[in-house]
C-alpha positions as CSV (number, residue, x, y, z in Angstrom):
1,X,-52.1,18.3,3.1
2,X,-50.2,15.6,0.9
3,X,-47.6,16.6,-1.9
4,X,-48.1,15.5,-5.2
5,X,-46.3,11.8,-5.6
6,X,-42.6,12.4,-6.7
7,X,-43.0,10.4,-10.4
8,X,-39.7,8.9,-9.3
9,X,-40.8,7.1,-5.8
10,X,-41.8,3.4,-5.1
11,X,-42.8,3.0,-1.8
12,X,-43.2,4.8,1.3
13,X,-43.2,4.1,4.9
14,X,-46.6,5.2,6.3
15,X,-48.3,4.7,9.6
16,X,-51.6,7.2,9.2
17,X,-54.4,5.2,7.4
18,X,-55.5,8.9,6.4
19,X,-52.4,9.8,4.3
20,X,-52.7,6.5,2.9
21,X,-55.9,7.0,1.5
22,X,-54.3,10.4,-0.3
23,X,-51.4,8.2,-1.4
24,X,-54.4,6.0,-3.2
25,X,-55.7,9.0,-4.7
26,X,-52.8,9.7,-6.1
27,X,-51.3,6.7,-7.4
28,X,-54.3,6.2,-9.1
29,X,-54.6,9.7,-10.6
30,X,-50.6,8.8,-12.1
31,X,-51.9,5.2,-12.7
32,X,-49.8,3.9,-11.2
33,X,-49.4,0.9,-7.6
34,X,-47.8,2.2,-4.7
35,X,-45.9,0.2,-1.8
36,X,-46.2,1.1,1.6
37,X,-44.4,0.0,4.7
38,X,-47.1,0.2,7.3
39,X,-44.5,1.5,10.6
40,X,-45.5,-0.4,13.8
41,X,-44.7,1.1,17.0
42,X,-43.1,-1.8,19.5
43,X,-42.2,0.9,22.4
44,X,-39.7,4.1,21.3
45,X,-42.9,5.7,20.8
46,X,-42.0,7.9,17.7
47,X,-44.1,6.9,14.4
48,X,-46.1,4.2,14.4
49,X,-49.3,2.1,15.2
50,X,-50.2,0.9,18.0
51,X,-51.1,-3.2,15.9
52,X,-54.4,-4.0,17.0
53,X,-55.2,-0.6,16.0
54,X,-54.1,-1.4,12.4
55,X,-55.7,-4.4,11.5
56,X,-59.0,-2.9,10.2
57,X,-57.2,-0.4,7.9
58,X,-54.4,-3.2,6.6
59,X,-58.0,-4.2,5.2
60,X,-58.7,-1.1,3.5
61,X,-54.8,-1.4,2.4
62,X,-55.9,-4.5,0.3
63,X,-59.2,-4.0,-1.1
64,X,-57.0,-1.3,-3.4
65,X,-55.2,-2.0,-6.5
66,X,-52.7,1.3,-7.0
67,X,-51.5,-0.1,-3.2
68,X,-49.8,-2.1,-2.3
69,X,-48.8,-3.4,0.7
70,X,-45.0,-4.3,0.5
71,X,-44.5,-4.8,4.3
72,X,-44.6,-3.7,8.3
73,X,-41.4,-1.7,9.2
74,X,-39.8,0.2,13.0
75,X,-38.0,2.5,14.1
76,X,-36.1,2.4,18.1
77,X,-33.6,4.5,19.3
78,X,-34.5,7.9,17.5
79,X,-36.4,9.1,20.6
80,X,-37.0,7.6,23.4
81,X,-34.1,5.7,23.1
82,X,-35.0,2.3,23.4
83,X,-32.9,-0.7,22.2
84,X,-33.2,-2.9,20.0
85,X,-33.5,-6.8,21.2
86,X,-34.3,-9.9,20.8
87,X,-37.8,-9.6,21.7
88,X,-38.3,-6.0,20.9
89,X,-37.1,-7.3,17.4
90,X,-38.8,-11.0,17.3
91,X,-42.7,-8.7,18.6
92,X,-42.1,-7.2,14.5
93,X,-41.4,-10.6,13.0
94,X,-44.5,-12.2,14.7
95,X,-46.6,-9.9,13.4
96,X,-45.8,-9.7,10.0
97,X,-45.6,-13.6,10.4
98,X,-49.5,-12.7,11.6
99,X,-50.2,-10.8,8.8
100,X,-49.2,-13.2,6.2
101,X,-51.8,-15.8,7.9
102,X,-54.6,-13.4,8.4
103,X,-54.6,-12.2,5.0
104,X,-53.2,-14.8,2.3
105,X,-50.1,-12.4,1.9
106,X,-46.5,-12.3,0.8
107,X,-45.8,-9.7,2.8
108,X,-41.9,-9.7,2.0
109,X,-40.2,-6.7,3.6
110,X,-40.1,-6.7,8.0
111,X,-38.1,-3.4,7.9
112,X,-35.9,-1.9,10.9
113,X,-34.3,1.4,12.2
114,X,-31.7,2.1,12.6
115,X,-28.0,1.9,12.8
116,X,-28.4,0.8,16.7
117,X,-29.8,-2.2,14.9
118,X,-26.5,-3.6,13.7
119,X,-24.8,-4.9,16.9
120,X,-28.5,-7.1,17.4
121,X,-27.5,-8.3,13.4
122,X,-23.4,-8.9,14.4
123,X,-23.9,-10.6,17.2
124,X,-26.5,-13.4,15.6
125,X,-29.7,-12.0,17.3
126,X,-31.7,-10.4,14.8
127,X,-34.6,-12.0,14.1
128,X,-34.0,-14.1,10.7
129,X,-37.4,-13.0,9.4
130,X,-36.0,-9.3,9.8
131,X,-35.0,-8.6,6.3
132,X,-34.0,-4.9,5.8
133,X,-31.8,-2.3,8.2
134,X,-32.5,1.0,7.2
135,X,-29.5,2.8,8.3
136,X,-28.2,6.7,7.8
137,X,-25.9,7.6,10.7
138,X,-23.2,3.8,10.5
139,X,-23.7,5.3,7.2
140,X,-22.7,8.4,6.6
141,X,-20.1,8.6,10.1
142,X,-19.8,5.6,10.9
143,X,-20.5,5.7,14.3
144,X,-23.5,4.6,16.5
145,X,-24.2,6.8,18.4
146,X,-27.0,5.0,21.3
147,X,-24.0,3.1,22.0
148,X,-21.1,5.5,21.5
149,X,-18.8,2.7,19.2
150,X,-17.0,3.5,16.2
151,X,-17.9,1.2,13.8
152,X,-15.1,-1.0,11.8
153,X,-14.3,-1.0,9.0
154,X,-15.4,3.2,8.5
155,X,-14.5,6.8,8.1
156,X,-15.7,8.8,10.4
157,X,-14.2,12.3,8.5
158,X,-16.2,11.5,5.2
159,X,-17.2,15.5,5.8
160,X,-15.7,18.1,6.7
161,X,-17.5,22.3,8.2
162,X,-14.7,24.9,8.4
163,X,-15.8,27.9,10.0
164,X,-12.9,31.8,9.5
165,X,-11.2,32.6,12.0
166,X,-12.1,36.6,12.8
167,X,-11.0,37.2,15.6
168,X,-7.8,36.4,18.0
169,X,-7.4,38.2,21.3
170,X,-5.7,36.7,24.6
171,X,-8.6,37.0,26.9
172,X,-10.0,36.2,30.6
173,X,-11.6,32.4,30.8
174,X,-15.2,34.0,33.6
175,X,-17.1,37.0,31.9
176,X,-16.5,39.7,33.8
177,X,-19.5,41.3,35.7
178,X,-22.6,39.6,36.8
179,X,-23.9,36.9,35.3
180,X,-27.6,36.3,34.2
181,X,-29.2,34.5,31.2
182,X,-27.2,33.9,28.2
183,X,-29.4,34.7,25.0
184,X,-31.0,30.7,24.2
185,X,-31.5,31.2,28.1
186,X,-29.3,29.8,30.3
187,X,-27.4,30.4,32.9
188,X,-23.7,30.0,32.3
189,X,-20.9,27.9,34.2
190,X,-17.4,29.0,33.7
191,X,-13.9,27.8,35.4
192,X,-11.1,30.3,36.2
193,X,-8.6,29.0,33.9
194,X,-6.7,32.7,33.7
195,X,-6.2,34.4,30.3
196,X,-6.6,32.1,27.3
197,X,-5.8,33.2,23.7
198,X,-8.8,33.0,21.4
199,X,-10.3,32.6,18.1
200,X,-13.3,33.8,17.3
201,X,-15.0,31.9,14.3
202,X,-17.9,32.4,11.9
203,X,-20.2,29.7,12.9
204,X,-22.7,30.3,15.4
205,X,-25.9,27.8,17.1
206,X,-27.3,28.9,13.7
207,X,-26.0,26.9,11.7
208,X,-24.8,23.8,13.3
209,X,-25.5,22.1,17.2
210,X,-22.0,23.0,19.0
211,X,-22.1,19.3,20.4
212,X,-22.1,18.0,17.5
213,X,-19.3,19.1,16.5
214,X,-15.1,17.9,16.8
215,X,-12.0,19.9,16.2
216,X,-10.4,18.3,13.7
217,X,-6.7,19.9,15.8
218,X,-7.5,18.5,19.0
219,X,-5.5,20.5,21.3
220,X,-8.3,23.2,19.8
221,X,-11.1,23.4,22.9
222,X,-14.2,24.7,22.3
223,X,-15.2,26.7,25.3
224,X,-18.8,27.9,23.8
225,X,-20.8,30.3,21.4
226,X,-23.3,32.6,20.5
227,X,-26.1,33.4,17.5
228,X,-23.5,33.7,15.0
229,X,-19.8,33.1,17.1
230,X,-18.0,30.2,18.1
231,X,-15.3,30.8,20.8
232,X,-12.4,28.8,21.0
233,X,-9.7,28.0,23.3
234,X,-6.3,27.7,21.6
235,X,-3.3,28.4,24.3
236,X,-2.5,24.9,23.7
237,X,-2.0,24.8,19.8
238,X,1.8,23.8,18.1
239,X,0.6,25.6,15.1
240,X,0.0,29.1,15.0
241,X,-3.3,30.2,13.8
242,X,-4.0,33.6,12.6
243,X,-6.3,35.6,11.4
244,X,-8.2,34.4,8.4
245,X,-7.6,30.9,8.8
246,X,-9.7,28.3,8.4
247,X,-10.7,25.3,11.4
248,X,-11.8,22.3,10.5
249,X,-14.3,19.9,12.6
250,X,-15.6,16.4,12.3
251,X,-19.1,16.3,12.5
252,X,-21.4,14.4,15.0
253,X,-24.7,13.2,14.0
254,X,-26.4,16.8,15.8
255,X,-23.4,18.1,14.1
256,X,-24.6,17.0,10.6
257,X,-28.1,16.8,11.0
258,X,-28.1,21.4,11.2
259,X,-25.2,21.7,9.5
260,X,-26.7,20.1,5.8
261,X,-30.1,22.0,6.5
262,X,-28.8,25.4,7.6
263,X,-29.2,28.5,4.6
264,X,-26.2,29.3,6.5
265,X,-23.3,26.5,5.3
266,X,-22.1,26.3,1.8
267,X,-22.0,22.7,0.3
268,X,-19.3,21.4,-2.1
269,X,-18.6,17.8,-3.0
270,X,-15.7,16.3,-3.7
271,X,-14.6,13.4,-4.7
272,X,-11.5,11.0,-4.8
273,X,-9.9,8.3,-6.4
274,X,-9.9,5.5,-5.2
């Protein structure tokens, strides 16, 4: 079911013509015109129409005075890991030009996503017809996870996640007893590193993806976790941590994505004077 069209929404990315038809009806009800960027699949196989199936739908879009075909777009990397290249980006540029000729329309926007497109732009190999890039991770975290690189002149600490230490104990590094599957259906394995000093923090897999966390104190090692606790090895830390102290983490994209939508994590925003 289509929700009411937000009054401040000028355009949206779409790949289903039934959805576009409903947007047409809602725009007509509001007495507005809504812009459509029609998503085309160039190989990553997430959202998007195969171009050969799109032409009839484009005719229907152009027949409505309440829907405006603003442009076409695509997404690569997020699902299939397909990297942007001159070939697949050039395919989108060629499709845009074909639509302009077939329907005699300007089609001003040719949009691509996401951060993984930046190297192609920086190298000068992005087709010049591409005039919009949708970036998330690069702006928020200064990273390009597809290439595992840091973007120049960016910050990686714009987001910090903190959690309180609720237990500190010296314990063996391997559980004692027969090992079965954990609460998530995985059978864990452990290296015997002897007795280690471990801190339990009030943060778990229900709150954030463990793989998306980097301890701000580089001497802390993440041992593992359960639904509501993460276990940290603090044996090699110069700082002496105590019960009630907070441990800070920097976030990778999976961590930021999960923690931002967690109802159990309090969010606070700070404005620093630059």
